[in-house]
N, C-alpha and C positions, 0 to 999 in steps of 0.2 A: 134626568137632570134638566132643570129648567134654566134656559139661558135668556138674557135680556138684551135688548138693543141690537140684535143682530142685523135687523134691516137698516139700522143707522150705519152699521159698519159697511154695508154694501151699497149705500146710497151713492149715486153719482158715478158708479163704475160701469158705464155703458160702452166703454171703448172696445170691449171684446165681444160685442154682440155677434160678430161674424164667426166666432168660435163655437157657437152653441149648436151647431149641426152635428150632434153625435148620433143622430138617428134613433133617439129614444124619446118617448113621450114624457111629459111632466108627470111627476108622481106626487103623492101626498106630502105635505110639508113635514120636515123633520129638522133636526139640529144635531150638531156635534161640536166638540172642542178639539182642536188639533194643535199640538206643539209645533213650532216653526222656528227656524234659525233667525236671529235678528238680522236686519240689513236687507241685502238683495233678495234673499229667500222670502222674507216676510212680504216685501213689496211685490214680488212676483206672484206669490200665492194669493195675496189679497186682490191684486189687480187682474189676474188671469184665471186662476183656478176657481176662486169663490163665486164670481158671477156666473160662470158656466155651470157649476154645481147647482146653484139656485135655479137657473133657467131650465136646466135639463130635468132635475129631480125634485125641485121645490125644497132643497135642503140648505139651511143656513149653517155657516161654519164660523165659529169664533176662534181666533188664534191666540195661543199662549206663547209669547216670544221668549225662547230659552235656547241656550247652547246645549249641545248633546249631553255633556256630562251633568248639566243641571237638570235636564229632563229626567235622566235616570235617577238622580238623587231625589228629585221631587216625588216620583212615583214610589220609590222605596220608603220615603218618609211618610207617605200617605197611608201605609199599612193596610192595603186592600181596599181603599176607597179612592179609585183613580181620579186624579185631578184633571185629566183630559183623556180623550178616546184614542188618539193616534200619536205615535212617536214619529219623528224624522231623525235618522241617526247615521253617523259614519261608522266604519267597521269596528273601531275600538270600543266605543260605548255600546254598540249593538251586541258585540260579543259578551260584554259584561252584563247587559240586561238579559240576554239569553240565558247565561249561567245562573242569574238570579231568579229566573222563571217569571219574567215580567211581561211576556207576550202571550196573546191568544193565538192559537193555530190559525193559519190562513187556508181558507177553502177557495181554491182557484176557480171553482165552478161559479162562484159569485162575482168573478171579475171577467166580463166579456173581453176586455182588452188584453188579458193575460196572454192570449194566444199570439199576440203581436210583439211579445218580448222575446229576445233570444233565449235559448235554452239555459236554464240555471238562474235566471234573474227573478224567478218566483220560487221561493223555497217554502218550507213548512211553516215558517213564522215571519217571512219578510217578502216585500215586493220592492224591487229596485225601481227608483223613480228618476235617477240621474247617475251618470258616470262621470268621474273626474279623472283627468289625465294630467300627470305631473312630470315635469322635466326642468329644463333650464330656460330662463328668459334672459335676453340680452339686448343691448342697444346696437343695432347693426351699423349705425353711423360712427360708433366709437371703436370698433374692432375690425381689422382687416379680414380676420377669419374668426368664426365663432368658437366658443369652447365646445369641445367634442365629447368630453367625459366628465364625470363627477370629480375626478382627480385634477382636471384642468382648472377647476375653479380656484384651486389653491396655488396656482402658478401665475407668474406675470405673463401678460398684462392684466389678467382677470382679477386676481386676488385684491389688487389695489382699488378695484371698483366694485368689489363684492359686498352685497348686503346679506348678513347672516340673521337667522332667527332660529328658535329652539324647537323643543318637542311638544309645545302646547297644542299644536294643531296636527291634524292627520297629515297634511302635505309636508309639514316640517319634520314630523317623525319619520315618515317613509323616505324623505330625501336624505336625512342624516344616516339612516340605516344603509342606504345605497352608497353614501360617502364612506361609511365604515367598510363596506364590501370592497370599494375601490382601493382601499389600503390594507386589505387582507382580513377584515373582520366581518361582522354581520349582526344579526339579531342576538346571537349568543355571545358576541364579543364586540361591544360598542367602543372599546378602548381606542382602536385606531381612528375613529371619528373624532374623539375628544383630543387626541394628539394633534390631528390636523387642524382642529379648531383653535387649540391653544397656540400653535405655531403661527396661525393666521391672524390672531387678534391684533397684534401691533400693526398689521398691514391693511386690514380691511377698511372699506369706506364707512360701514355702519354695522352696528349690532342693534336690532330693533325688534319690537313686538310684531307679530305677524301682520296685524292690521295696518301697521305703519309702513311696511315695505313698499306697497304700491305707490303711496304718496311720495316716498323718498325717490323712487324710480322716476315718477312723473316730474319731480323737481330737479332731476339730474344729479342728485346726491349719490345715487348708486347707478351702475350701468349693467349689472349682472346679478341674478338672484335665482334661487330655486322657487318654483311656484307652479300653479296649474294653468291650463289653457284658458280657463274662465277669466282669470285675472288679466292674462295677456290680451284677450279679446276686448275686455272692458277698457283697458288702457289704449289699445289701438283705436277704439271708437272715440276716444278723447283727443286723438291726434298725436299721441305719444309715439316716439320712435322706439319700437319694441318688437322683438320677434321671438318665436318659440323654437327650440331645437330639442329633439329627442336625444338623450345621451347615447353613446355607443352601446351601452348595456341595455338600452331600451327605455321607453317611457314607462312610468309607473301608472297603474290605474287602481282605483278603488271605487266602490259603489256607495251611494247614499240610498238608504232604504226606508220605506214606510212600514209601520207595524201597528197592529191593534193592541192596545194596552190590556193586560190581563184584568178581567172583571169590568171592562168598559160597558157603559150603560147604553151606548148608541151604536151597536155593532153594525146594524143594517146601514145606517147613514155612513159609518166608517168605510164600508165596502164601496159605497157610491163615491165617496171622496177619493179613495185610492184609485178606483177605476177611471175617474175623471182625470186625475193627475197623470196617469200613464197613457191616456188616449192620444192619438196622433195629432189632432188639432192643438191640444194643449202643449204637447211636447214640441211642436213646431213653433208655437208662440214663445215658449220659454228659451229656445235656443237663439232667439234673435235679441239684438240689443234692446234694452240695456242689461238683460239677464244673462245671455251667453252660456246657457247650461247645455251640456252634451246630452242629446236625447237618447232614449233607449228603445223607442218604438220603431220597428222595422219599416213601417209605412211613412216614416218621417225622413224626407231627404235631408242630408246633413248640410248645414250652412258652411261654406268654405272658410269662414272666419274662425272656425273652431279648431283648425289644425289637425283634423282627423277626417279621413276620406270614407271610411266604412266602419260600421260597428264590428265587423269581423276583426278589425285591428285590435280590439279590446282583449280578445282571447290570447293574443300573442304578447301582451304587455306584462310588465313585472307586477306581481302581487305579493302580499305579505300575510303571515299567519298572526292574527291579532290575539289569539289565545296565548301565544308566546310573548308578544309585545306587552300586553296589559300588565302582567305582574311586575315588569321592570320599568314601565314608563314613568311612574311617579318619581322614582329615584333618578332617572335620566333628566327629568325636568328640573329637579332640585339641584342636581349637579351642574347642569348648564347655567342655571341662575347664579350659582356660587362661583363657578370657575371661569365662565365665559362672559356673562353679562356684567359681573362685579363692577 
C-alpha cells in the first residue's frame, strides 16, 4: 500500500524527541495506516506515538480518524481489502470484530514490550494499550458528602444536579448496566435502569450526548455524572471543581485494544507501531496532561492525577461480558432515545 505525504503529517512534531530512547536502532523506512479515535486519541497518537515510531524504526504512520463502530463497519464493507492496518477498539466493537473474523493473530514474540504488560493484556488477537476506569464524577464544592452508590444518583440532592447520557458509548453502557444492578437488574434485565431513568427525567439537570456532558459540568449546569477518570483528569487540569469516586460496588474498568486487521499489507510495520504504543516512555507521556490516559506498562509509574494507585487495582474492578451486551445494545440505544431523550 503506497501512502503519500506522511512526512508532511509528521513535520514539526519535535516536542517528543526525549521519548525516542527505546533502545532500538533505526530500521528501514516503512509505512502503515492506523485507525484512531477522533479528538484526544488522534492528537495523542499524532503528537506522541508517530514521531517516536518514525525516529526509532523509520516507519511513517497515517491515521484514519474513526470511532470504533465505524472502523468495524469500514473493514466489513471493504470485503477483504483492508482500508487500514490497525484497529483501536473498545470491548463491544472488539467482540463484534472478533466474531466477524476481522483480526490477524497476534504473535507476542514480535512485541518486545509485551513482557511489560500485566498478565492477560496481550491475547491471541489483541494488545491492550490503555485501561479506562469508570465511576462517579461530582463537584466536591456542591455536596457536603459525595454520592456513594449508583442508586444515590437518583436521590436528592444528587438527582437534581445529575447529567444523564445513554448507551452510545462504552462508559455510558457499563454505567447504566451497573445502575440496573443497583435496582435489582443487570445485563439480562435492563428494565430497572429504565424505570430509574424515567422516574428521574423530570428532576435531572440535563440529558445530553456523551461528548456534551464534560462541557455542561465545566459550565456548572450539572454537578454529578457518570464518567471515566480520563474526563475527570482533563477537567481538573482546566481548573474545574471535580472529583472522582468509586461507587460502593466498585469502579468499572474496560480495556482499549490494538489489533492488526485481517489481510493487512503492512504487518511488520503494524507490530512496530503497537510495540511503540505500549512502551514505557510512550505510556508515561500519554498519561500526562492533556491526554490523561491510564497506562498499562508496569514500568510506568502512575500519575496521581489518574485516581488509581496501582495497576493491580484493575483486576479487582467490575468488568462486563460484551458478547452478552452486543446483541441487546442497539435496542437499548433506540429505547433510550425514544423514552428518555424524547
